[in-house]
N, C-alpha and C positions, 0 to 999 in steps of 0.2 A: 504494500500500500504506500503510495507516494504522499509526501507531506503537502499541506495546502500551499506552501510556498512554491513547490515544484509544479503544482497544477497551474498556479498563476503565471509562472514563467513560461510554461508550455502554451498557455492561452495567448500571452503576449507575443510569443514567437509565431504563432499561427496568424495573429493579426498583422504582423509585420513580415509575413512571408513575401518573397519577391513576386512581383506582379508580372505576368507575361503579356497582359493586354496593353499596358501603358509603361513604356520604358523610362520615362523621365522621372518617375517617382522611385527613389531608392527606398529600400525597406524601412530603415530606421528613421529617416527624415520624414517620410510620409506619415508614419504613426505619430511622431512628435508634433508635426505641423498641424495635423487635424485635431489632435487632442488639445493642443494649446488654443485652437479656435473655439472649441467647445468650452474649455475652462474659462477663456476670456469672456465668452458670452454669459456664462453663469455669474462671473464676477461683475459684469456690466449690469445684469438684472438685479443683483444684490445692491449695487450702488444706486440703481434707479429707485429701489425701495427706500433707501436712505434719503434720496432727493425728494421723494414724495412726502416723507415725514418733515423734512426741512421746509418744503413749500407750505405744508399745513401750519407749522409753527410760525412761519413768516406771515401767512395770511391772518392768523388768529391774533398775533401779538403786535404787528406793525400795521395796523389799519390806517394810521395817520400819515403814512409815507406819501410822497408826491406821486402823481399819476405816471410820470415818466419812469420813475424807478420801479413801480409796480408793473408797468408794461414791459420793462427790460427783464424783470424776473419771470414773467409769464412767457415771454418769447424764448428765453433760454430754456425754460421748462418744456415748451412745445418742441424745440429743436432736439432736446435730449429724449423726449418721448418718440419723436420721429426716428432718431438714431437707434433707439432700443427696438422699435418695431422693425426697422430694416435689418437689424442684426438677427432678430427672430426669423424674418423671412429668408435671410441667407442660410441660417442653420436648417430651416425646413427644406430649402432647396438642396443643400449639400447632403444632409443626413437622413431625410425622410423620403422626399420624392425621388431622389437619386440614389436610394440605397442599393449598394452593390455596383453602381455605375461609376467607375473611376473618372470618367470625363466630367461628371457633375462636380467632383471634388476639385478638379483643376480649374473650372470656370469660376471667375470671381463673382459672378452674378451681380448683386447690388453693392458689394463692398467698395468699388471705386468711388461711388457717390457717398456711401455711408461714412467711411472713416476720414478720408482727407478733406473733404469739403465741409461737412457738418462740424467735425472736430476743430477745424481751423477757424470757422466762424465763431463757435462757442468760446474757444480758448482766447482768441483775440479780443472778443467783447469783454470777457471776464477780466483779462489782464489789463485792458485799458480802463475798466471801471476801478480796478485795484489802484492803478496809477492816479486816477481822479481822487479816490478816497485818501491816498497818501498826501496829495496836494492840499485837500481840504483840511485834513487833520493836522498838517504842519502849518496851518494858518497861511497858506499860499506863499510860504517862504522857500521850500525846498523844490523849486521847479526843476532843478538839475537832476534830482533823484527821479522825478517823474519822467523826465525825458529819457533817462537811462532805461527805466522800466519799459517805456513805449518802444524804444529802439530795439531792445533785446526781444521784446514780444513780437515786434514786426519782423525782425530777422529770423526768428524761429518759425513763424508761420509762413514766411515766403520761401523757405528752403525747399527746393524741389525734392531733395532726398528724404525729408521727413514724410512727404506724401507718398513717395515711391516705396519707402519701407513698409508702409501700411498696406500696400497692395499685393502682398504675397511675395 
């Protein structure tokens, strides 16, 4: 009788057996690549739950905020909701509708729109808002620090390699 650890390693080796129908996927990198996509989506959904709680707390406790700030919060929440839904659609395409079809796993489906575009819009908006808050809290004296934050934020979001790394 084999140990549970031996059975798990046998199962892993079966999962990562060389594929004869698609030569570009190597055994170990394909399993690691697709398992990280699944784990990343689960992490994304968990953080989306945290975001929902944060939105509830914000809506309940900060009812007196300016309309523009409330609009910014709800737009960011909408974009994060859209990104989470597109991630779910990607996972459904890769792992459910394309079960057993390696070509589905290679096709990026919605992820070229999902990660680089939405993530850049959200991160740039949040980082510029952070720079604005630093400027306000410093009583409009540390404009140089705000400029550094804006320049670093802009250069990070305009880097083509950051978008390309998100695309498989």
